[in-house]
LODREN-33581 format. One line per 3 residues: their letters; for each residue x, y, z of N, C-alpha, C, O, CB. Coordinates in steps of 0.1 Angstrom, whole numbers. Glycine has a CB too. Example, Ala and Ser with C-alpha at 12.3 -4.5 7.8 and 13.67 -1.06 7.14 Angstrom:
<pts>
AS) 132 -57 78 123 -45 78 132 -33 78 142 -33 85 113 -45 90 ~ 128 -22 71 137 -11 71 129 0 79 134 11 80 141 -6 57
</pts>
This chain:
<pts>
MAP) 766 1373 1102 776 1373 1091 789 1368 1097 797 1361 1090 778 1387 1086 ~ 793 1372 1109 806 1367 1115 808 1353 1115 818 1348 1111 807 1372 1130 ~ 797 1345 1119 799 1330 1119 802 1325 1106 811 1316 1105 787 1323 1124
VVL) 796 1330 1095 799 1326 1082 813 1329 1078 819 1320 1071 790 1333 1072 ~ 818 1340 1081 832 1344 1078 842 1335 1086 852 1330 1080 834 1358 1082 ~ 839 1332 1098 847 1323 1106 847 1309 1100 858 1303 1098 841 1322 1121
ILV) 836 1304 1096 835 1291 1090 843 1291 1076 851 1281 1074 820 1287 1087 ~ 842 1301 1069 850 1302 1056 865 1302 1059 873 1296 1053 847 1315 1048 ~ 869 1310 1069 884 1311 1073 888 1298 1077 899 1293 1072 886 1322 1084
LSA) 881 1291 1086 885 1278 1091 886 1267 1080 895 1259 1079 876 1274 1102 ~ 876 1268 1071 876 1258 1060 888 1261 1051 894 1251 1047 863 1260 1052 ~ 891 1273 1048 903 1276 1040 916 1271 1046 925 1266 1039 904 1292 1037
RVV) 917 1273 1059 929 1268 1066 930 1253 1065 941 1248 1064 930 1272 1081 ~ 919 1246 1067 919 1231 1066 923 1227 1051 932 1219 1049 905 1225 1069 ~ 917 1233 1042 919 1229 1028 934 1232 1024 940 1224 1017 910 1237 1018
STD) 939 1243 1029 953 1247 1025 963 1237 1032 975 1237 1028 956 1262 1029 ~ 960 1228 1041 969 1219 1047 972 1207 1037 982 1200 1037 963 1213 1060 ~ 962 1204 1028 964 1194 1018 954 1197 1006 944 1190 1005 962 1180 1023
PVG) 957 1207 998 949 1211 987 947 1200 977 936 1198 971 955 1223 980 ~ 957 1191 975 956 1180 966 946 1170 971 937 1166 963 971 1174 965 ~ 947 1167 983 937 1157 989 923 1162 989 914 1154 988 941 1154 1003
YGV) 921 1175 991 907 1180 991 903 1184 977 892 1190 976 907 1192 1000 ~ 911 1182 966 907 1185 953 907 1200 949 900 1203 939 894 1178 951 ~ 914 1208 955 914 1222 952 929 1227 950 934 1236 957 907 1231 963
PFW) 937 1221 940 950 1226 939 952 1238 930 958 1238 919 958 1215 933 ~ 946 1249 935 947 1262 928 948 1273 938 945 1270 950 935 1265 918 ~ 952 1285 934 953 1296 942 939 1300 948 930 1299 940 959 1308 935
PFA) 937 1303 960 947 1307 970 952 1296 979 960 1298 987 941 1318 979 ~ 947 1284 977 950 1273 985 963 1266 982 970 1261 991 938 1263 984 ~ 967 1266 970 979 1258 966 989 1267 960 987 1278 954 975 1246 956
NGS) 1002 1262 961 1013 1268 954 1018 1259 943 1012 1249 939 1025 1272 965 ~ 1030 1264 937 1035 1256 926 1038 1241 930 1036 1232 922 1048 1263 921 ~ 1043 1239 941 1046 1225 945 1033 1217 947 1033 1205 944 1054 1225 959
DRV) 1023 1223 952 1010 1216 952 1005 1212 938 998 1202 936 999 1224 960 ~ 1007 1221 929 1003 1218 915 1011 1206 909 1005 1198 901 1004 1231 907 ~ 1023 1206 912 1032 1195 907 1027 1182 914 1026 1172 907 1047 1197 910
EHR) 1025 1182 927 1020 1171 934 1007 1166 929 1005 1154 928 1019 1175 949 ~ 998 1175 925 985 1172 919 987 1165 906 980 1155 904 977 1183 918 ~ 996 1170 898 997 1163 884 1003 1149 886 999 1140 879 1007 1171 875
VMD) 1012 1147 895 1018 1134 898 1007 1124 903 1006 1113 899 1030 1135 908 ~ 998 1129 913 988 1122 918 977 1119 907 971 1108 907 982 1129 930 ~ 974 1127 898 966 1124 887 971 1113 879 964 1104 874 964 1137 878
QVT) 984 1113 877 990 1102 869 989 1088 877 986 1078 872 1006 1105 866 ~ 991 1089 891 990 1077 898 976 1072 898 974 1060 897 994 1079 913 ~ 966 1081 899 952 1077 898 948 1070 885 941 1060 884 943 1089 900
SIA) 954 1077 874 951 1071 861 957 1057 859 950 1049 853 956 1081 850 ~ 969 1055 864 975 1042 864 968 1032 871 966 1020 866 988 1043 869 ~ 963 1035 883 955 1026 892 942 1022 885 938 1011 886 952 1034 906
RAL) 936 1031 878 923 1029 872 924 1021 858 915 1014 854 915 1042 869 ~ 936 1022 852 938 1016 839 942 1001 841 940 992 832 949 1024 831 ~ 949 997 852 954 984 854 942 975 859 934 979 867 966 984 863
RRL) 942 963 855 932 953 859 936 946 873 928 943 881 930 942 848 ~ 949 945 875 954 938 887 961 948 896 971 955 892 964 926 882 ~ 956 949 908 961 958 918 976 956 922 983 965 925 953 957 931
DEV) 980 943 921 994 941 924 1004 947 914 1016 947 916 995 926 925 ~ 999 951 903 1008 957 892 1009 972 894 1018 978 888 1003 955 878 ~ 1000 978 902 1000 993 904 1014 998 909 1019 1007 902 990 996 914
PSA) 1019 993 920 1032 998 925 1044 999 915 1051 1009 914 1037 990 937 ~ 1045 988 908 1056 988 898 1053 997 886 1062 1003 881 1057 974 893 ~ 1041 998 882 1037 1007 871 1039 1022 875 1045 1030 867 1022 1005 868
VAA) 1035 1025 887 1037 1039 893 1052 1042 893 1057 1052 888 1031 1039 908 ~ 1060 1032 899 1075 1034 900 1081 1036 886 1090 1043 884 1081 1022 907 ~ 1076 1029 876 1081 1030 862 1079 1043 856 1086 1047 847 1075 1020 854
EGV) 1070 1051 862 1067 1065 858 1075 1075 866 1073 1087 864 1052 1067 858 ~ 1084 1071 874 1093 1080 882 1088 1083 896 1094 1092 902 1094 1092 874 ~ 1077 1078 900 1073 1081 914 1079 1070 923 1079 1058 920 1057 1080 915
EVL) 1085 1075 934 1092 1066 943 1081 1060 952 1075 1066 960 1102 1074 951 ~ 1081 1047 951 1072 1038 960 1080 1034 971 1088 1025 970 1066 1026 952 ~ 1077 1039 983 1084 1035 996 1079 1022 1001 1088 1015 1007 1082 1046 1006
EAR) 1067 1020 1001 1061 1008 1007 1048 1005 999 1041 1014 995 1058 1010 1022 ~ 1045 992 999 1032 988 992 1026 975 998 1034 966 1001 1034 987 976 ~ 1014 974 998 1007 962 1003 995 960 995 987 969 992 1003 963 1018
VGV) 993 947 991 982 943 983 974 933 991 979 923 995 987 938 969 ~ 961 935 992 952 926 998 941 922 988 943 924 976 945 933 1010 ~ 931 915 993 920 911 985 911 923 982 904 928 990 912 900 991
GTM) 912 928 969 904 939 964 908 952 969 901 962 968 890 936 968 ~ 921 953 975 926 966 980 941 967 977 947 956 976 923 968 996 ~ 946 978 976 960 981 975 963 993 982 956 1003 981 965 981 960
WMR) 974 994 990 979 1005 998 993 1008 994 1001 998 993 977 1003 1013 ~ 997 1020 993 1011 1023 991 1014 1037 996 1005 1045 998 1015 1022 975 ~ 1027 1038 1000 1032 1052 1004 1042 1055 993 1051 1048 990 1039 1052 1019
VRV) 1040 1067 988 1049 1072 977 1056 1085 981 1051 1092 990 1040 1074 965 ~ 1066 1088 975 1074 1101 977 1074 1108 964 1078 1102 953 1089 1098 982 ~ 1070 1121 964 1069 1129 953 1079 1141 954 1080 1147 964 1055 1134 951
HVP) 1087 1143 943 1097 1154 944 1090 1166 937 1085 1166 926 1110 1150 936 ~ 1089 1176 945 1084 1189 941 1094 1201 942 1104 1199 949 1071 1193 950 ~ 1091 1212 936 1100 1223 936 1106 1227 950 1118 1231 951 1093 1236 931
DGT) 1098 1226 961 1102 1230 974 1107 1218 983 1108 1219 995 1092 1237 982 ~ 1110 1207 976 1115 1195 984 1108 1182 980 1106 1179 968 1113 1196 999 ~ 1105 1174 990 1098 1161 988 1085 1160 996 1085 1166 1007 1107 1149 992
RCR) 1075 1154 992 1063 1151 999 1060 1136 998 1063 1130 989 1052 1160 993 ~ 1053 1131 1008 1049 1117 1008 1033 1117 1009 1027 1125 1015 1056 1109 1020 ~ 1028 1107 1003 1013 1105 1003 1011 1090 1005 1018 1081 999 1006 1110 990
EVS) 1000 1087 1013 995 1073 1013 984 1072 1003 975 1081 1002 989 1070 1027 ~ 984 1062 995 974 1060 985 967 1047 986 974 1036 988 981 1061 971 ~ 954 1047 986 947 1035 987 938 1033 974 932 1042 969 937 1035 1001
VLG) 937 1021 970 930 1018 958 920 1006 962 925 996 967 940 1014 945 ~ 908 1008 959 898 998 962 892 992 950 890 999 940 886 1005 971 ~ 890 979 950 883 972 939 890 973 926 903 971 926 869 978 938
DGA) 883 977 916 889 978 903 896 991 899 898 994 887 879 976 893 ~ 900 998 909 906 1011 907 896 1023 907 900 1035 905 914 1010 895 ~ 883 1020 907 873 1030 907 875 1041 918 872 1052 916 859 1024 907
QVN) 879 1036 930 880 1044 941 895 1045 945 901 1036 950 872 1038 953 ~ 901 1057 942 915 1059 946 915 1071 955 911 1082 951 923 1061 934 ~ 921 1070 967 921 1081 977 936 1083 980 944 1073 979 913 1077 990
SRR) 939 1095 985 953 1097 990 952 1108 1000 942 1116 1001 963 1101 979 ~ 962 1108 1009 964 1118 1019 978 1121 1020 987 1113 1018 958 1114 1032 ~ 982 1133 1024 996 1137 1027 1000 1132 1040 993 1134 1050 997 1152 1026
VDC) 1012 1126 1040 1018 1122 1053 1032 1126 1055 1038 1131 1045 1017 1106 1054 ~ 1038 1125 1066 1052 1129 1068 1061 1118 1061 1058 1106 1060 1055 1129 1083 ~ 1072 1123 1055 1081 1114 1049 1088 1108 1059 1097 1099 1056 1091 1120 1039
</pts>
């Protein structure tokens, strides 16, 4: 029983470092700022999936109020670093979009 508890505790600690990235933006892993960050990232994901051209994603995201710090578009891929304003300050995320937007991933990074 002790190994199972240890695994659960360690998993909870890992998830709580980036609940948005792990897809669990709810209590006990996430706070109010995490929920705001999740809503913004849902919006970014929706935009990336709706647009046909990856080079249009950064400007479309910026038009919705998300600060795009850096963006690179390659053949079939797009990467950008965005800053999100949340109740307890700001957070940055790296976002990658592959292909036609079907695969959108992000991870929290230092601003």
